[in-house]
C-alpha positions in Angstrom: -8.5 -2.5 250.5 -8.3 -0.9 247.1 -10.4 2.2 246.5 -13.0 1.8 243.7 -14.6 4.6 241.9 -18.1 5.9 241.9 -21.1 5.7 244.1 -21.7 4.6 247.7 -20.8 1.0 248.7 -23.8 -1.3 249.2 -24.7 -2.0 252.8 -23.8 -5.7 252.6 -20.8 -5.3 250.3 -18.6 -8.4 250.6 -15.5 -6.3 249.9 -13.1 -6.2 247.0 -10.9 -9.0 248.4 -13.8 -11.5 248.8 -14.4 -14.4 246.4 -18.0 -13.1 246.2 -16.8 -9.6 245.1 -19.1 -8.5 242.3 -21.1 -11.8 242.5 -23.1 -11.5 245.7 -26.7 -10.5 245.8 -25.7 -7.2 247.5 -23.6 -6.4 244.4 -26.6 -6.1 242.1 -26.9 -2.6 240.9 -23.6 -1.4 242.3 -21.7 0.8 239.8 -18.5 -1.2 240.7 -20.0 -4.7 240.1 -18.2 -5.4 236.9 -14.9 -4.1 238.2 -15.1 -6.1 241.4 -16.1 -9.3 239.5 -13.1 -8.9 237.2 -10.8 -9.1 240.3 -9.0 -5.8 239.3 -10.2 -4.0 242.4 -8.9 -6.6 244.9 -6.3 -5.6 247.3 -2.9 -7.2 246.4 -1.9 -10.3 248.3 0.9 -9.3 250.8 3.2 -12.1 249.6 2.5 -11.3 246.0 3.1 -7.6 246.7 6.5 -8.5 248.3 7.4 -10.6 245.3 6.6 -7.8 242.9 8.4 -5.3 245.0 11.6 -7.5 245.0 11.4 -8.0 241.2 10.9 -4.3 240.5 13.5 -3.1 243.1 16.0 -2.7 240.3 13.7 -0.3 238.3 14.6 3.4 239.0 11.8 5.2 237.2 8.4 4.0 235.9 6.3 6.0 233.5 2.9 5.1 232.3 1.7 6.3 228.9 -2.1 6.8 228.8 -4.8 8.1 226.4 -8.5 8.5 226.7 -9.2 7.6 223.1 -7.6 5.2 220.7 -5.7 6.4 217.6 -4.2 9.5 219.2 -0.6 8.3 218.9 -0.1 6.8 222.4 1.9 3.7 221.3 3.9 5.9 218.8 4.8 8.2 221.7 5.7 5.3 224.0 8.0 3.9 221.3 9.7 7.2 220.6 10.0 8.0 224.3 11.9 4.7 224.7 14.1 5.4 221.7 14.8 8.9 223.0 15.7 7.8 226.5 17.9 5.0 225.1 19.9 7.4 223.0 21.9 7.9 226.2 23.9 4.6 226.1 24.5 4.9 229.8 20.8 4.4 230.5 19.0 1.1 230.5 15.4 1.4 229.1 12.6 -1.1 229.1 9.3 -0.8 227.1 6.4 -2.9 228.4 3.4 -3.2 226.1 0.2 -4.0 228.1 -2.2 -3.2 225.2 -3.2 -6.9 225.3 -5.8 -6.8 222.5 -3.9 -4.4 220.2 -0.2 -4.8 220.7 1.5 -2.5 218.1 4.8 -2.1 219.9 6.6 -5.1 218.2 5.8 -3.6 214.8 6.9 -0.1 215.7 10.1 -1.3 217.3 11.1 -3.5 214.3 10.6 -6.7 216.4 7.7 -8.4 214.6 8.2 -12.1 214.5 10.5 -12.2 217.5 9.8 -14.6 220.3 10.2 -14.6 224.1 12.8 -16.9 225.5 12.8 -18.4 229.0 15.9 -18.3 231.2 16.7 -19.4 234.7 15.8 -16.0 236.0 12.6 -15.6 234.0 11.4 -14.4 230.6 14.1 -12.6 228.6 13.0 -9.3 227.0 13.5 -8.8 223.2 16.2 -6.2 222.6 16.2 -3.4 220.0 19.6 -2.2 221.3 21.8 -3.4 224.1 20.2 -0.8 226.4 16.6 -1.0 225.1 14.5 -4.1 225.9 10.9 -4.8 225.0 8.1 -7.1 226.2 4.7 -7.5 224.6 1.9 -10.0 224.2 2.7 -9.7 220.5 5.7 -11.9 221.0 3.5 -14.7 222.3 1.2 -14.8 219.3 1.8 -17.3 216.4 0.8 -14.5 213.9 0.5 -10.7 214.2 -3.0 -11.1 212.8 -4.2 -13.4 215.7 -7.0 -11.9 217.8 -6.6 -11.9 221.6 -10.1 -12.5 222.9 -9.7 -12.4 226.7 -11.8 -11.3 229.6 -10.4 -9.1 232.3 -9.0 -11.7 234.7 -6.9 -13.3 232.0 -5.5 -10.0 230.9 -4.8 -9.1 234.6 -2.9 -12.4 235.0 -0.7 -11.7 232.0 0.1 -8.2 233.2 1.1 -9.6 236.6 3.2 -12.2 234.9 5.0 -9.6 232.8 5.9 -7.7 236.0 6.8 -10.7 238.0 8.5 -13.0 235.5 10.4 -10.7 233.0 14.1 -10.4 233.9 14.8 -6.8 233.0 17.9 -6.5 235.0 18.9 -3.0 236.3 16.6 -0.5 234.6 16.7 3.3 234.6 13.4 3.8 232.9 10.4 1.4 232.6 7.9 2.8 230.0 4.5 1.1 230.1 2.3 1.5 227.0 -1.3 1.0 228.0 -4.5 0.5 226.0 -6.9 3.5 225.6 -9.5 4.3 228.2 -9.7 3.3 231.9 -10.3 -0.4 232.0 -9.0 -3.5 233.8 -5.5 -3.2 232.4 -5.1 0.3 233.9 -6.4 -0.7 237.3 -4.2 -3.8 237.3 -1.0 -2.0 236.4 -1.5 0.7 239.0 -2.4 -1.9 241.7 0.6 -4.1 240.9 3.1 -1.3 240.5 1.9 0.2 243.9 4.1 -2.6 245.3 7.0 -0.6 244.0 6.6 3.0 242.8 5.3 4.9 239.7 6.8 8.3 238.9 3.7 9.2 237.0 1.6 9.2 233.9 2.0 11.0 230.5 -1.4 11.4 228.9 -1.6 11.7 225.1 -4.4 13.6 223.3 -5.1 15.4 220.0 -6.4 19.0 219.8 -10.1 18.4 219.1 -12.7 18.3 221.8 -13.9 14.8 221.0 -10.4 13.6 222.2 -10.1 16.1 225.1 -13.4 14.9 226.5 -12.0 11.4 227.1 -8.7 12.8 228.4 -10.6 14.6 231.2 -12.0 11.1 232.2 -8.4 9.8 232.1 -7.3 12.6 234.4 -10.1 11.9 236.8 -9.1 8.2 236.8 -5.5 9.2 237.7 -6.7 11.4 240.6 -9.0 8.6 241.9 -6.3 6.0 242.0 -3.7 8.6 243.2 -1.5 8.2 240.1 0.7 11.3 239.6 0.3 13.1 236.3 3.6 14.1 234.7 1.7 16.1 232.0 -0.2 16.0 228.8 1.2 15.8 225.2 -0.9 17.2 222.3 -0.2 15.0 219.3 -1.1 15.9 215.7 -0.9 19.6 216.7 -1.0 21.2 213.3 0.9 20.4 210.1 4.0 22.4 209.0 4.4 22.4 205.3 7.9 21.2 204.4 7.9 23.5 201.3 6.5 26.9 202.5 6.8 26.3 206.3 3.2 27.5 206.9 1.3 25.8 209.6 -2.2 24.4 209.0 -4.6 23.1 211.7 -5.7 19.6 210.5 -7.6 19.0 213.7 -8.7 22.5 214.9 -8.6 23.0 218.7 -12.2 24.2 218.8 -12.3 24.5 222.6 -8.7 25.7 223.0 -7.0 22.3 222.7 -4.8 20.7 225.3 -3.3 24.0 226.3 -6.6 25.4 227.5 -7.6 22.2 229.2 -4.3 22.0 231.1 -4.7 25.5 232.3 -8.2 24.8 233.5 -7.2 21.6 235.3 -3.8 22.8 236.6 -1.8 20.2 234.7 1.5 20.6 232.9 1.4 20.7 229.1 4.6 18.9 228.2 4.5 20.0 224.6 2.7 19.9 221.2 3.9 17.5 218.4 3.0 18.6 214.8 1.9 16.1 212.2 4.7 14.6 210.0 3.9 11.8 207.5 7.3 10.4 208.1 6.3 9.4 211.7 3.9 6.8 210.3 6.4 5.6 207.7 9.1 5.1 210.3 6.7 3.2 212.6 5.7 0.9 209.8 9.3 0.2 209.0 10.1 -0.4 212.7 12.6 2.5 212.8 13.1 5.4 215.1 11.6 8.6 213.6 13.9 10.6 215.9 17.1 9.3 214.2 15.5 8.9 210.7 14.3 12.5 210.5 16.4 14.6 213.0 15.6 17.9 211.3 11.8 17.6 211.5 9.9 20.1 213.7 8.2 17.0 215.3 11.6 15.6 216.3 12.4 18.9 218.0 9.1 18.7 219.9 9.6 15.1 220.9 13.1 15.8 222.2 11.9 18.7 224.3 9.1 16.6 225.8 11.4 13.7 226.5 13.8 16.1 228.3 11.0 17.5 230.4 10.0 13.9 231.4 13.6 13.1 232.4 13.8 16.3 234.5 10.5 15.4 236.2 11.8 11.9 237.1 15.2 13.2 238.2 13.4 15.7 240.5 11.2 12.9 242.0 14.4 10.8 242.6 16.2 13.8 244.3 13.2 14.5 246.5 13.0 10.8 247.6 16.7 10.8 248.4 16.2 13.9 250.6 13.4 12.2 252.5 15.6 9.1 253.1 
């Protein structure tokens, strides 16, 4: 049975797998009532888990990109991580967007207006390059301005369908862009991917305390669901003037920023990415900032962070092979 967070279980709890989960009289007042009612906490069906495991058997590494708060650059990081990994033409990279209500990946990857096609082996991803495929709910909408107004169970169903029905082929890296916070989508993706394996999560923040406060919640979520944390990335970490090269703190790290938080919580700080107006311009044009502005200090930061993530995944793979 899946572990749910917070508080003691009611004496007559029907269990997370029950049809009465979150709906029985005993559930009234339980802090997990809404979670159980959504179906996100239910233990995966063994046959379903086997099906997902078979489908994901060809994925070597899976990395989740999380953030406690919206607007900190999580989807931008996911897109650039995918571009950076795919720069090695020998690697096959997949980018899965499960931000169901705010899918920005199609725009950032230059794929707006593209549609998903069905093949005999499932849904075909939309390709940016031969070795970089993308899947998003944005491809299923008639217009990018359409609102997705879904409750938890329907979101969970689409996430499951993305994992079960998309024909990625042999994949070296599966990057999963998630919505901000710790909601149904996060519980679902962790539950469904537990049928295979997750290398870990990269958590995105900005330097100010209002963002770090939510990141601490995200870290606690990861620890409760036993999701390994690869490390934290501090986005918008100062601005380096292109003329005089002096650095200004646009978002001052009043409590020490991500660096101090990582020290306190014993988590790796993967790096700090300075602000660069060209990042936003490149995303709006659907182009890779890394190749558009290779000399930017932000590009150097991204490349260093991407290398550290690769090294982490390679080490995980090496340790697993040793155990086998």
